[in-house]
ZAGU-797946 format. One line per 4 residues: for each residue x, y, z of C-alpha. Coordinates in pm, whole numbers, plus 32768, in hexadecimal, padded with zeros to 4 digits. Example, Ala and Ser with C-alpha at 12.3 -4.5 7.8 and 13.67 -1.06 7.14 Angstrom:
// residues 2
84CE 7E3E 830C  8557 7F96 82CA
This chain:
// residues 494
8414 798A 8878  83CC 7928 8700  8506 78AE 864C  861A 777C 8683
8725 76EE 859F  87AA 7591 85E9  8901 7537 8580  8997 741A 8542
8B06 7393 8529  8B9F 7479 843E  8A84 7531 83E4  8A8D 769F 8412
899A 77B0 8431  89A4 7958 83C7  88B1 7A2D 843A  87BF 7B1C 83C1
8893 7C80 83B1  8846 7D6E 84FC  888A 7EC6 8567  885C 7F7C 868A
880D 80EF 8631  880B 8220 8723  87DA 8382 871F  8846 84C3 87EC
87D0 8620 87CC  86F2 872D 8861  8568 8721 8895  8516 8852 87E9
83D1 88F4 8823  8340 8985 86EB  81FB 8A9F 86B9  811D 8973 86C1
81C0 8815 875C  831B 875A 87BF  841B 871A 86D1  84CC 85DE 8749
8636 8573 86E1  8596 8421 866A  8495 84D3 8575  858F 85B0 84EE
8695 847B 84A9  85A0 8369 840C  8520 8499 832E  8677 84DE 8280
87CC 842B 82B3  871A 82F2 8346  864B 82D5 81DD  87DA 82E8 8123
8827 81C2 821D  8737 80F0 81D5  8776 80FF 8054  890C 8102 8052
8917 800B 8177  880C 7F57 81AC  87AF 7F18 8051  863A 7F64 8049
85C6 7F46 7EFB  858C 808E 7E42  840B 80B5 7E3C  832B 80B2 7CD5
821D 8179 7CE5  81BC 81C2 7B71  808D 80C3 7BAA  7FFC 81E1 7CC2
7F02 8226 7D29  7E76 80AC 7CF0  7D0B 8049 7CEE  7C97 7EDE 7D5D
7B7D 7DF3 7D26  7B7E 7D79 7E73  7A69 7E49 7F4D  791D 7E0F 7EB6
797A 7CDF 7DC2  7A34 7C0A 7E91  7A68 7AD1 7D97  7934 7B46 7CCF
79EC 7BB7 7BB7  79E8 7B79 7A43  7A8D 7C34 78E9  7951 7CDF 78A3
796B 7D75 7A26  7AAC 7DAB 79ED  7AAF 7E6E 788F  79B8 7F46 7941
7A6E 7F80 7A61  7BA9 7FC6 799B  7AE9 80C2 78C5  7A52 816A 7A0B
7BE1 816B 7A9B  7C6A 822F 7974  7B76 832D 79B4  7BCF 834A 7B18
7D23 8397 7AAD  7DB9 8238 7B46  7EDE 81A5 7AD6  7EC5 805A 7B36
7DC6 7F33 7B67  7DEA 7E24 7C33  7D06 7CEF 7C1F  7CCD 7C6C 7D71
7C80 7AEB 7DCB  7B63 7A47 7CD5  7C15 7A36 7B84  7D0E 78E7 7B8F
7C62 7794 7B75  7BB7 76F1 7C9E  7ADC 75B9 7CA7  79DE 768B 7DB9
79C3 77CF 7CDB  78ED 783B 7E15  7A03 7872 7EF2  7AC3 7929 7DF6
7C4B 78AE 7DBE  7CCC 787B 7F0E  7D54 772B 7E79  7DED 77FA 7D5B
7EDA 7734 7C61  7F41 788A 7BB1  7E6D 7813 7A5C  7D37 78E5 79E6
7BC4 7883 7A49  7B43 7835 78CB  79D7 782D 796D  7A19 79B7 79B3
7B0E 7A0C 78D1  7AF2 796E 775B  7C4F 7A1B 76F7  7D05 7AAE 781B
7DF1 7B2F 771B  7CF0 7BF0 7692  7C89 7C97 77D7  7DE2 7CCB 783E
7E40 7D85 76FA  7D18 7E79 7718  7D89 7EA8 7870  7EF4 7F35 7813
7E64 7FD9 76BD  7D95 80B2 77B6  7F0C 8113 7822  7EC0 805A 7970
7FBD 7F97 79FA  7F29 7E48 7A5F  7F30 7D62 7BA4  7EE1 7C16 7C21
7E8E 7B93 7D5A  7F4A 7A4C 7DA8  7F57 796B 7EDF  805D 7853 7F4B
7F26 773F 7F91  7EEF 7666 7E74  7DDF 7563 7DFE  7E51 742A 7E3D
7D87 7390 7D11  7DC1 749C 7BEC  7F04 7559 7C3D  804F 74D3 7B6D
8110 7512 7CC1  80CB 73CF 7D3C  8145 730F 7BFA  828B 73C3 7BE0
82CF 73E8 7DAB  81F7 72A7 7E29  8273 72F1 7F94  8252 747D 7F74
8127 74CB 804E  816A 752B 819A  8144 742B 82CA  808D 7408 8385
7F77 7445 827A  7EC9 75A4 8283  7DA5 75CB 81D7  7CCF 7708 8180
7B98 76D4 80A7  7C0B 75C8 7FE0  7D78 7657 7FAF  7EA5 75AE 8035
7FA9 766F 80AA  8107 764C 801A  8268 763A 80BA  835C 7774 80A3
846D 7672 8155  844D 75A9 801A  84C6 75EC 7E9F  8369 764D 7E4E
83BE 7784 7EA6  8456 77C7 7D79  8333 770D 7CBC  826C 7832 7D27
8341 792C 7CCC  8334 789C 7B86  81D7 7881 7B42  81EB 7A13 7BB3
82D2 7A20 7A8C  8200 7977 79B1  80D1 7A7A 79F7  81BD 7B83 79C1
8260 7B11 7870  80F6 7A9E 7814  800D 7B9E 7859  8113 7CC0 78A5
807A 7CB5 7A26  8169 7DC5 7ADF  80DE 7DC7 7C30  809C 7C8C 7D1A
8003 7C8E 7E53  8051 7B62 7F0B  7F5C 7AD9 8003  7EDB 79EC 811B
7F7F 795C 8235  8052 7825 8240  81B2 7852 82E5  8130 7875 843E
80C7 7732 8461  8215 76B9 8450  8295 7583 832F  831F 745A 83D3
8364 7340 8326  843F 71EB 82D3  8433 7288 8139  84AF 73F8 81C2
85DB 7470 8292  8571 750B 83B0  859D 7441 84BB  84B5 74F1 85FB
8375 75BE 85B6  8426 7722 8616  8531 76CE 850C  842E 7682 83FF
83B3 77F7 8452  84E6 7887 8412  8541 77A8 82EA  83C1 7804 826E
840C 796F 82A0  8562 7981 81E1  84DD 7896 80D9  83B4 798F 8085
84CB 7ABD 805C  85AD 79C5 7F8C  847B 799C 7EBF  8444 7B29 7EA5
85D2 7B55 7E52  85D4 7A7A 7D43  8493 7B03 7CA8  8513 7C5E 7CC6
8673 7C14 7C06  85C1 7B5D 7AE3  8489 7C60 7AB4  8517 7DAF 7B68
83D7 7E86 7AD3  82FA 7DAC 7BAB  8270 7E2F 7D0D  8280 7D17 7DBC
8165 7D59 7EDD  8159 7C6A 8021  8033 7C92 810E  8061 7C5D 8269
7F9A 7AF0 8275  808B 7A89 8160  81F0 7AF9 8243  819B 7A9F 8384
8011 7A88 840A  7EC0 7B3F 844A  7EA3 7C39 84DA  8038 7C7A 846F
8163 7CFA 84F0  81F7 7E3D 849A  828C 7E62 8369  8426 7E51 8380
8555 7E62 82B1  857B 7CED 828B  8423 7D0E 81A7  84A0 7E5B 80F9
85E4 7DD6 8088  84FA 7CC8 7F9D  83DA 7D6B 7F4E  835F 7EC9 7EC4
8230 7EB2 7F88  81B0 7E5E 80D9  8041 7E4A 812E  7FF8 7E9C 82A1
7ED5 7E22 836F  7DAD 7E55 8395  7CE2 7E58 824F  7BF5 7F82 8266
7AA3 7F8B 81DA  7A1E 80D1 8250  7912 8178 8197  7901 806D 807F
77B0 7FDE 80FD  7785 7E63 810B  7913 7DF7 808D  7895 7CDE 7FBF
7775 7D6A 7F0B  7765 7E46 7DD1  76BC 7F8B 7DAE  754A 7FAC 7D6C
7458 80BC 7DF0  7389 7FE2 7EBB  748B 7FB4 7FAF  73E2 8065 80AB
753A 8105 8130  753B 824A 81FD  7629 834A 8135  765B 8431 827C
76E5 82E0 8328  77A8 8271 81DC  7871 83E6 81E0  78B7 83AA 833C
793B 8262 831A  79F0 831A 81E7  7A72 840A 82D6  7AE5 82FB 83C4
7B99 824A 82D7  7C71 8371 825C  7CC8 8397 83D9  7D29 81FF 840D
7E08 823F 82D1  7EC4 8363 8353  7EE2 82B8 84B1  7F70 8167 841F
8074 81F0 832B  80DE 82F5 8446  813D 81CC 8509  8212 8142 83F9
82A5 82B2 83C4  841D 823D 83FB  83F6 814A 82D1  83E0 81BC 8153
825B 8210 8162  8264 81ED 7FEE  8295 8063 7FFD  8182 804D 812A
800A 801B 80B3  7ECE 8035 816B  7D9B 7F8E 80E1  7CDA 8071 8085
7C52 81A0 8024  7AC3 816A 7FD8  7A8D 81BF 7E75  78F7 81A6 7EBF
77E8 82A7 7E9B  769B 8266 7EE7  75A1 8375 7EDB  76AF 848F 7F28
7768 83F6 8045  78AA 843E 7F69  78E8 8599 7F62  79CF 865B 7EB1
7A53 86B1 800B  7A7C 8555 8051  7B29 8501 7F2A  7C40 85F1 7F7A
7C41 856C 80DB  7C73 8408 8038  7DAA 846C 7F6F  7E49 8565 8086
7E08 8451 8180  7ED3 834E 80C7  7FBB 8442 8014  8081 843D 81A1
8132 833B 80DA  80DD 82E9 7F44  7F69 82D4 7EF6  7F33 8156 7EFA
7DFF 805C 7ED2  7CC1 80E1 7E8E  7BAB 8005 7E8D  7A15 800D 7E57
7932 7FE8 7D3D  79A4 80DF 7C49  7847 80BF 7BA3  77AE 8186 7CE2
7878 829A 7C86  77C1 83E5 7BFB  7869 8499 7ACE  78BA 8589 7BBD
7983 84A1 7CA3  7A52 83F9 7B69  7A94 8565 7AE9  7B02 85B8 7C4A
7BC6 849F 7C91  7CAD 84F9 7B55  7CC1 8656 7BAE  7D49 85F8 7D0C
7E1C 84E9 7C90  7EAC 85EE 7B6E  7F47 86D1 7C83  7FEC 85B2 7D44
809A 8541 7C25  80F7 8684 7BB6  817D 86C1 7D10  824D 8565 7CFA
82C5 85A6 7B99  8368 86DF 7C08  83D0 86BE 7D65  839D 852A 7DA4
82C4 8585 7EC7  8259 83D8 7EFC  83D0 83CD 7F64  83C7 84D4 8067
8302 84E1 81C3  8353 85E1 831D  828C 85DB 8437  835F 8659 850E
8305 87A6 85FE  81A6 87AB 8588  803F 8701 85FB  8014 859F 85C4
7EE0 8519 8521  7D87 857A 85AD  7C5B 85B4 8544  7BEC 8692 8665
7CC1 87CE 8602  7DE6 8812 84E6  7F17 8735 849D  7FFE 8759 836F
8146 86BD 82F3  823C 86D2 81C2  828B 863D 8086  83B5 872C 8047
84E4 86CF 7F8A  8657 870C 8010  8641 885B 7F68  84FB 88A3 8056
8416 8881 7F28  82FB 87BA 7EF4  81AC 87A1 7FAA  8126 87E8 80FA
7FBE 8750 8133  7EDF 87F4 824F  7D92 8755 82D5  7C7F 881A 83CE
7BCB 870D 84A0  7A7D 8743 851C  7AE9 885A 861D  7BF3 896B 861E
7C0E 8AC1 85AB  7BBC 8B17 8442  7CF1 8BA2 83EA  7E29 8B27 8479
7FB0 8B81 8485  8064 8A74 8401  81E1 8A49 8427  82B4 898D 8371
83F5 893B 83F1  8497 8862 82D5  84FF 8976 81F3  8662 8A51 81DF
8629 8B76 8293  86F3 8C54 81CB  8625 8BE2 8075  850A 8CA7 7FD0
83BE 8BA4 7F93  82B4 8BE9 7EBC  815B 8B3D 7F6E  8036 8ACD 7E88
7EF3 8A2C 7F02  7EBB 8949 7E00  7D3B 88F4 7E42  7CCA 8A37 7E8D
7D98 8ADA 7D73  7E48 8BE3 7E28  7F72 8CA5 7E34  7FC3 8CA8 7FD4
811B 8D7B 7F63  828B 8D6D 7F89  832D 8D40 80CE  8479 8CEF 8186
84B7 8BBA 81F3  84ED 8C67 8365  837C 8CE3 8346  82F5 8BB1 82D7
83B8 8AE6 83FA  833C 8BE6 84F7  81C8 8BC4 848B  818F 8CEB 83D1
80C4 8C50 82B6  7F47 8C23 82F1  7E39 8B40 8274  7CDB 8B52 8270
7BD8 8A2C 825C  7AB7 89AC 82A1  7A4F 887D 837F  7ADA 8768 82EE
7B91 8805 81F0  7CF4 87CC 815C  7DF5 8889 8088  7F4D 8832 7FC8
802C 8931 7FDE  813A 8946 7EC8  8283 89D4 7F1E  8338 8A3F 7E04
846E 8B29 7D8D  83FA 8C85 7D5C
């Protein structure tokens, strides 16, 4: 329906690798749900198959949790703002700071840097190296937003490659879409390498749509519109592989927009063979108030309404990540947990729920005005992030996930999932919705029945005892939570 390849005399074509995946086995009823052979398989051997056979890139998660400037700031950013946010991000325990759209040159600055040419805007950043070094000296990984649109008057791309724009021309707020079917794909990757080498940037959010419109021109290789779509996707992923080969420490995240289109297609394995992170649609601004206005005490917002939206955003994240549970979830990025507080809208319980919800994979993007946070908010984020960081250091919890045999995500009743390694050690994340009993039996189907496990509740700091694996599988562990409560259970060797 989308692609074709036109062959001339003596030409050859090699398709993308394709595999057909099938499973067999029993559907098993547990004390809380149904365990299907498909879910059991994708939690285990399938992940090894993706790494060893398909060649999915290993994820780099040393920049997580990451805070982004986009929510509440939009393109209205400058050096003083970034320095202030870096101070607060460090206090809150973030490990990375991504400067989103607005940092680069543009003839029409009020529109942000949709027409980015990957050079800093001197009116906002008198010395971008100073700003970048300040962030890195805080111990934060530095990230930047980049796009595949270029200003035809400012960008040096057109001097080097006059025919590099996609045809027919596609404009977005003054920027012209460039072609991944042309040699420009290497210019694009080299631009990113330049930013990596000059400023020490190790995370790149690559954004905006161009490929889905096609690219057919006498200057380019495609003979038909459908062929140009396939060449465009191939060219993008080729440029990403080129980038990773030359800068293995880079986290090259691609958005659903640059990869195919809005609202996007499901993340697939072709992308994860070339990129370390994939941004899934749609963007979520639940709980940030106005997504392009900074915090001000006179915003006139309802704290109770914002708090409910923050809770809704947490459920949205869990449901979206759950849909992708056959893929390596620590590579799947959902935007974003709202780090925004208006008159008490962001409570400690909501902060814990955010961390737990995004921990369905790994604690990817948080975004909001950090200046709205109280000192208690900042300290509690750090407490939560320290917990998950410690668990990841000990057990590698970001790289594991189990959903078989337990309830699916809900905000009505209880549900839980595992972040256990192959020894059955790690974390089990438990959430209660607005209803359900205050105490619930929790079954953990993913442990060894013959082993013993120490269970410790990290948020409440409670030792829940030593259990055999068989007891945990049978649901003999009981957990108490208030409405909209959550807990991270650590399973360790006694």
